[in-house]
N, C-alpha and C positions, 0 to 999 in steps of 0.2 A: 503493500500500500504506500502510497506517494505522500511524504510531508510537504510538498511543495503547497503554498499557500496560493489559492487563486486571489487576485485582487480586482475588483472592478472599478475602473476607471470611466469617471463620467464624461458624456459629449464635449462637456465645456473644457473640461482639463485636457483631454487627450487633444483638442484644437489647439489650446494655448499652449502646450507643451510642444506640440508639433511646429506649431509657428516660431517658438523660441529656437527649437534646435535647428529649423531649418534657414532660420534669418541669414546668416553669414554668407548663405550662397545664394540670396536673392537679391538682385540690383534694386535700387531705388530709382523712382522718378527724379529727373534732373532737378525739377523747382525743389524736391523733397532735400537732396543732396546739398544745394546750396542754402536753403535755410539753415539744414544742421550744421554747416559752417560758421553761419550765422550766432548759434547758440553755443558752439565749442569757443568759438574766440570770447565772446561775451563773459562767459562762465570763466575761461583762464584770466581775463582780463579783472574779472572779481576777483579772483583769488590773489592776482598780484597787488591791487590795489589794497587786500584785505590785510596785508603782511603789515603795513604800517598803523592798524587800528587795534584797538584792543582786544577784541575777541581773537582775531588772528594769531596777535602775538601770544597769547594765551594759549592758543592751539599747538603754535610750533613749540614754545617752553613745555607742554606736556607730552608732545610725541617726543622730543628729544630725550626724554627721560625713559623710553620706551625701547630702545635700542631696535632691533629686527632685521633681518636678512635685507640686503641690498636690490630690492625688486622696483622701487616706484619713486617718483620724486616729489618730495614736497615742495611746492611752486613757489618761486621767489626767496629759498633758501639754498642751501647747498646740503641739505638733507638728503639721502637716499636711504629708505627704510622699507619695510614691508609693505606689501599693497595694501595690507586692512589699515596698518598706521597712516599711510600717505593717504589713501580716502576719507580716513577721519580729518586729519589736518585740513585737506584740501576744501573738504565740504566744508568746513569752519571757516576757512578764509573767504570762500565764495559766499558766505551770509554773513559777512562779518559786518555789514550794512545793507541798504537796501538797492546793491548793484543789479544784483543778479536777475535772471528772468521770473516768470510768473504765467501760470496756466489758470486763467479765472474759473474756467468753468468747473475744474476739479478741486477750487481750492488748493493750489500746490504750489511751490517753489521748484519745479523739476530739475533744473540744471546743476544748482548746488550740490544735491545729491547723486544725481544720474552720471554726470558729464565726469565729478570727481571719481566715482567708482569705475567709470569705464575707461579712464586715462590711466588709472592704477592697473586695472586688469590687463590693458593693452602693452602697457610697460612690461608687465611680468609675463605675459605670456609671448612677447616680441611679435605684436601684430603689425599689420600694415595700416595706413591711414583711413582705406577704404574700409576695415573691418571696424576702425573705431567710429567712423561715421555711422556704421548702418546699426552698431549696438547702440549709439546713444540714441538715435532715431528711435529704434526697440524700446527702450527703456522709458520714452515719454509716453509711448502707446501703452505700455504696462501700467506705468504709474497711473495715469489719467483716468484708465479703463476699472483699475481696482477701486480708484474714489468713487466712480460712478456707482459700482456695483454696491458699494457699501452706504449709498445714498449722501453724498459729500455734505450740503449744506445742514440737513437735519442732524446727522452724525457729528459735525463740529460744534452743532447748538448744543450737543448733549455734554460738551467737554471734550471730546476726544480731538486728536489733532491729525487733519488729513495731512496737513503739511511734513508730517514725522512718518505717518504710516505708508502712503501711497508710495512715495518716492524709493522707499525699502524697497517694494517689489520691482518697481523700475530698474534700480541699481543692481538686485539679483538678475534680473533679465537678463542687463546686458552683460553682467559678468558670466554669467552661464555660456552666453552667445559666443563671447571672447575666449572662453576655455572649451569651445566647441564640444560641448556636451550632448548627449544621445537626449531623446526626448524622456527618457525614464529618470534619467538625471537630473533634467531639467524639473521634474514633478518634485524629487527628492529637496532640490534648492528652493521651490516656493514652498513646500514645506516647512524647511528650517526657516526662511524667512519671515512665515505666518508665527511659528512660535515665538519669533523676535519682536513682532508687530505692537508698537505701542506708541504714546505720545498723547499727552495732554495739552490744552489750550492754554495753560497758565504761565506759557511763555509771554503772555502779552503784559506780565507782571516782572517781567526781565529788565530793569532800569540799565542794565549795562551791554545787553544785546550778547553776552556771554554764551549764557545757557541757549537762548534763541538760534544762535549761531549754530550749536550742537544739534539743537531739535530739529531744525530745519535741513540743515547741510552734513553736518559730520554723522549723527547718527544713521540716517538712512544710507549714507555712503558706506560706513563701517559695517552695519547690518546687512547689507546687499553683497559687500564683498567677503564678509564672514561665510555667508550661507554658501557661495560659489567655491570657495577656496576648500570648504569643509568637505563639499561632495567631490570636488576634485582631486581631494587626497584619498577617496575611497569611502567616505560615510554614506550609507544608507539612510532612507526615511520612509516617510508615509508616501504612498503613490498618488493619494488624492485628498489634500487639506482643504480642498473646496466643496465636496460633497460627503455623504455619508452622516453616520452617528457622530455627533458633536464636532463637527468641522467648523470652520474657521467664521462662516456667514452664520452660523447658529449663534457661536460665541458673542458676535457683534449684532445681533438681530434686537434692535431697538424697537421694532414695529407697533408693541402694545403703548409705546410713549409718542413715538413721531407718526404712525399710522401708516407707515413704508415699511416694508420688509425689503431687505438686501436683495438684488437681482444677478446672481453670478452671470447670467447669461451675457450683461453687459461686458463682460470681460474680454468678450470675442466679438462683441458686434464691430462689423465693417474693419475688422483686421486685415491690414492689405490694401485697404482701399481709402480710409480715412485715416491721416498720418497725423496725430494731435501735435506733432512739432511745428505744425503749420498753424495752428490754432494757440502758439503760446506766444507770449508778449515779452518784447525785449524793451527796456526803459531806456528812455531819451535821456531822462535825469536819474541821477544816482540818489534818489528819495525813495521814500514809500509810495506805494502803488496809489492810494486816495489823493496825492498831491499831484500826480503827474498831469491830469487833465488841467486844475488850474493854472498850473504853470504852463502849459500850452496856451490856455486862452490868455493869460496876462501877456505873454511874449506876443500874441498876434496882435493884442491892442495896443501895446508899446510902440510895436513896428509901425502899425496902421496910423495911427493919432498921435505918433512921436512925442508922448507924454513922458514926463520925468517923476520922481516919488515927491518932489514939492508940488504937483500940479494936483496931488490928490489930495481932496478932502476925507473921503470915505471909501472903504472897499469892503464888500459884501460878496463872501465865497460860499457858495452852494455844491455841497457834494452829499453822497448817500449819508443817511443817519450812522452806519457803521463806520463809513469812511471819516467823520467828524467825530467820533468817538474815539477812533485809533490815533487822531492827528490835532485834536483840540489843544493848543498850548503845552505840548510835548516837553521834556526835558532835554531829549535828545534832537539837535539841530536838525538831522537828516529826515525825520518825522512829523516835525514840528510845522504845521500849516502856515501859522502867522508868522514864524521866522522866516520860512522859505519864501513866501509871498513879499514879505518886504523886503528879501536881498531883490527879487525878481526885480521888484519896482526901483530900488535903489542901484542896482549894477546892471540893471537891463538883461541879465544872463545868471544862471545858477551853474555855477562850477563842482566839481567833487571838492575841491578845498574850501569854498565856501558854506557848503551843504554839510560839512563836519567842523566848521569853526564854532565850537562852543563858547570862547569866550566873545565872539561877536553878537551873540545872541543878547546879549544885556547891554550891548553898544547903545550910547544914548540916541544915535540917529536911527538905528533899526528900533530900537523900543519907541520912538515917536512914532514911527510909521506903524509898529504891531499894534498900538494904543487906536489906530484909525481901521482897523482890521476886524469884522465880524465874520464868524464862522457859522454855517448854520447848515444842519443835520436835515435834509429835504427827504420827506417821504416820499414824492413822486420819483426822485432820484434812486430811492431806495429800491424801488419796485423793479429798477432798470438791471439792478445786478444780475448777473457779473459783469455786464457792461460798466465802465466806471465814467459816469459823465461827470462835467464840472463846468458851473456856471461862474461868472464873475462880472458882478456889477459894481462900475466905478462912478463916482461922485467927484467932479474936478471942481476945483475952487472958483473958476469961472462960472459955475453953474449947469455945464453941460455932462450929459450923463452917457456913459458909454457900457455896452452889455457885449459879451462874448459867450457862446455855449460851444465846449467843446464835446462831442458826440464820440468819435472814434481819436483816442489817444494815439499819439504819433509812438508807433513801435508795436502796436497791437496788429491782431490780425485783418482789422478793416481798416488799417491806416499804417501799414509795414515801414520800418525802415529799408534803406537802400543798402547794399553790400558799402558803398562809401559812406553812408552814414555810421554803420557798426564800426566801420574801420576806423574812422575819425573818433569815435569815442572811445573804442578799447586802446587806439594808439595814445590818446592823451592819459590814460589812466595808469597805463605800462611806463611809459619813457620816463616821468620822474624816478621810478625805482630800478627799472632795466637798463636804462641809457636809451637814448634817442635809437641808436643803429641796432640793437637786441630788440626792441619792441619793434621797430619796421620789420627786422627778418621773422620774427615770431607771426605779425598780422600776415605776411606774405607767406610763409609756409603754411598757416592753417586755409589761406585762401586756393593752396596747391596740395592739400590734404592728399589727394590720389596720388601725389607722386611720391609719398612718404613711404618706404619699403619696411621701416619698423619703427614704431613710435617713439622708441629709446632713443632715437636720432634728435628728439626735440629736447631731451634734456638740458643739453649746453644752452638754449635759447629759455628755457623756464627758470634755471637759476640764476639767482642774483649776482 
């Protein structure tokens, strides 16, 4: 009599695992490849700029204590450590502030966790640039669909964190693809990831952004790489964590409280047809997402009407209620609506430096402008989420009134940034740290990623 256990695998798990396992051999549409390069470069630039911020410095300090086999680079440093440690550090670097990308429909910041994990695994496995791009695209697809499947908005409303949980599955999928795993190994990777699935929305109370950087970037990147490398080392696991008795979705079924049950079928809906990286936003400004639309509006008004700060008697800013709650007179400059709008009016632009200039928040001229700014959480704009609208209403000292409504933020899927836009943003973030020559070479290399034979070739450009 055979002792072999027959395991039933659901159609959803079979389709998902097969898709992940086959993804390294599937060419992507040209526009998807181009957009993926945008997000890889944007996330690397966020890592580099993060080396000068407190969360990034703490991540580097911590990883220095861990040692580790020389497999992958901690971006912006001379550290080469294990893929797991590098993913953790780079994830935190990428979300050291609000420079990284975001996927509004799934309520996630995918790049900081997924690109960090994919970069570390690509170095570990000595994969080429095309493999890296395909793995990153795959990670965004899996991350967003996991969030949809658990009913992201209601899920987060109960105190869970989609930002932490969903990108871990994206990071794991990218890692499994780069490790060239079979479908059965992929299923085990997803099971190990599910066991590590976690995250609370308490990050909103983190005044120094350090734990938030871990929650959004370091944790999902590390957990995804841990799952992939454990299975690569021969560890086996549960064949289908998404179905059967006591499965992942039963554990996170909040239907009695929110009225909507999880839907595992959303994990595989339109896989290979809809690429979620195309629906992911890149930030024009290195500030919190709710501030993006008002800054776009202010810049348009300043340029069209040629106004200066001294011309303004009052500024009313309208965003969603959630956006207003997140940004109202916050202590951190890069998510303080009143401070950033004041800087835009005074300087005519918001740079990375001004968005992180904490002492300037109490400057006399800035405070005078801030006192003329009213922030309103608008119920009508709340209903439009996840689209982030912003309205500015300016009353000038001469009595004129100006208004601008941004409906599609620059950098969103409805109003995407061009390659030149992304290049300019990323170069100016990296040049002060890497040097102009190296920053230029790194940008150019990412734009030619298909020519990279081994991602380890990027190491000399990634190091400070």
